[in-house]
C-alpha positions in Angstrom: 0.0 0.0 0.0 2.8 2.5 0.8 4.2 2.4 -2.7 0.9 3.7 -4.1 1.1 6.8 -1.9 3.7 8.5 -4.1 1.4 8.1 -7.2 -1.7 9.6 -5.5 -2.8 12.8 -7.1 -5.5 15.1 -5.9 -8.7 15.0 -8.0 -8.8 18.8 -8.1 -5.4 19.0 -9.8 -4.3 19.2 -13.4 -0.9 19.2 -15.0 0.4 22.1 -17.0 2.5 21.8 -20.1 5.6 21.5 -17.9 4.1 18.6 -16.0 3.5 20.6 -12.8 0.3 20.1 -10.9 -2.1 23.0 -10.9 -4.9 23.3 -8.3 -8.4 24.1 -9.4 -9.4 25.5 -6.1 -10.7 29.1 -5.9 -9.1 30.8 -2.9 -11.0 34.1 -3.0 -13.2 36.5 -4.9 -13.5 40.2 -4.9 -16.9 41.1 -3.4 -16.7 44.6 -4.9 -16.5 43.3 -8.4 -19.6 41.1 -8.7 -20.6 39.9 -12.1 -18.5 41.5 -14.8 -20.4 42.7 -17.9 -17.9 43.8 -20.6 -20.5 45.9 -22.3 -20.5 48.2 -19.3 -16.7 48.6 -19.2 -14.6 51.0 -21.2 -11.6 48.7 -21.6 -10.2 45.2 -21.2 -10.7 43.5 -17.8 -7.7 42.7 -15.6 -8.3 41.6 -12.0 -7.0 43.9 -9.2 -6.5 40.9 -7.0 -5.2 37.6 -8.5 -2.9 34.6 -8.1 0.8 35.2 -7.4 1.5 34.6 -11.1 -0.8 37.4 -12.1 -3.6 35.2 -13.3 -7.2 34.7 -12.3 -10.1 32.4 -13.1 -13.6 33.2 -14.3 -17.0 31.7 -13.4 -19.1 32.0 -16.6 -22.5 33.6 -15.9 -23.9 33.7 -19.4 -23.3 31.4 -22.4 -21.7 33.7 -24.9 -18.2 34.2 -26.3 -15.5 35.4 -24.1 -12.1 36.5 -25.5 -9.2 36.1 -23.1 -5.4 36.2 -22.8 -4.1 33.0 -21.1 -1.3 32.7 -18.6 1.2 32.1 -21.4 0.0 35.3 -23.1 -1.7 33.6 -26.0 -5.2 34.8 -27.0 -8.0 32.3 -26.7 -11.7 32.4 -27.4 -14.1 30.6 -25.1 -16.9 29.9 -27.6 -20.6 30.3 -26.8 -20.8 26.4 -26.8 -17.9 26.1 -24.3 -19.4 28.9 -22.2 -22.7 27.0 -22.2 -21.0 23.9 -21.0 -19.3 25.8 -18.1 -22.1 28.2 -17.2 -22.2 28.5 -13.4 -18.7 26.8 -13.1 -15.1 28.0 -12.9 -13.6 27.8 -16.3 -10.4 25.7 -16.1 -7.9 28.2 -17.5 -5.5 30.7 -15.9 -6.3 34.0 -17.4 -4.3 37.3 -17.5 -7.1 39.5 -19.0 -10.5 39.4 -20.6 -10.7 41.5 -23.8 -13.6 43.9 -24.3 -13.6 43.3 -28.0 -15.2 39.9 -28.8 -16.6 39.3 -25.3 -20.4 39.2 -25.0 -20.7 36.9 -22.0 -20.7 37.8 -18.4 -18.5 36.3 -15.7 -17.4 36.4 -12.0 -13.8 36.5 -11.0 -11.8 34.3 -8.6 -8.2 33.4 -7.8 
């Protein structure tokens, strides 16, 4: 039994491209932000409070396209179909910013 312990992996962890484990737990949210509606903002959204690596997570509130910049600084589109599958859930991506242009969905922010 003891030799299985070193292979145990937490169910809430994923591996990044380097093979490191990434937790999916949300440690906090900003109560002052609430639900972010990009149509009401003048510019791209970057969280004031975030993870030590400068990223945050989003909980998708409406099933519509969301344009983001990922942790590795690549641009990515969360499609309306993907957003629909994750509505009410934390999207499993580390995000640096949400672009105003191309984003029609709403979301909450966590880190």
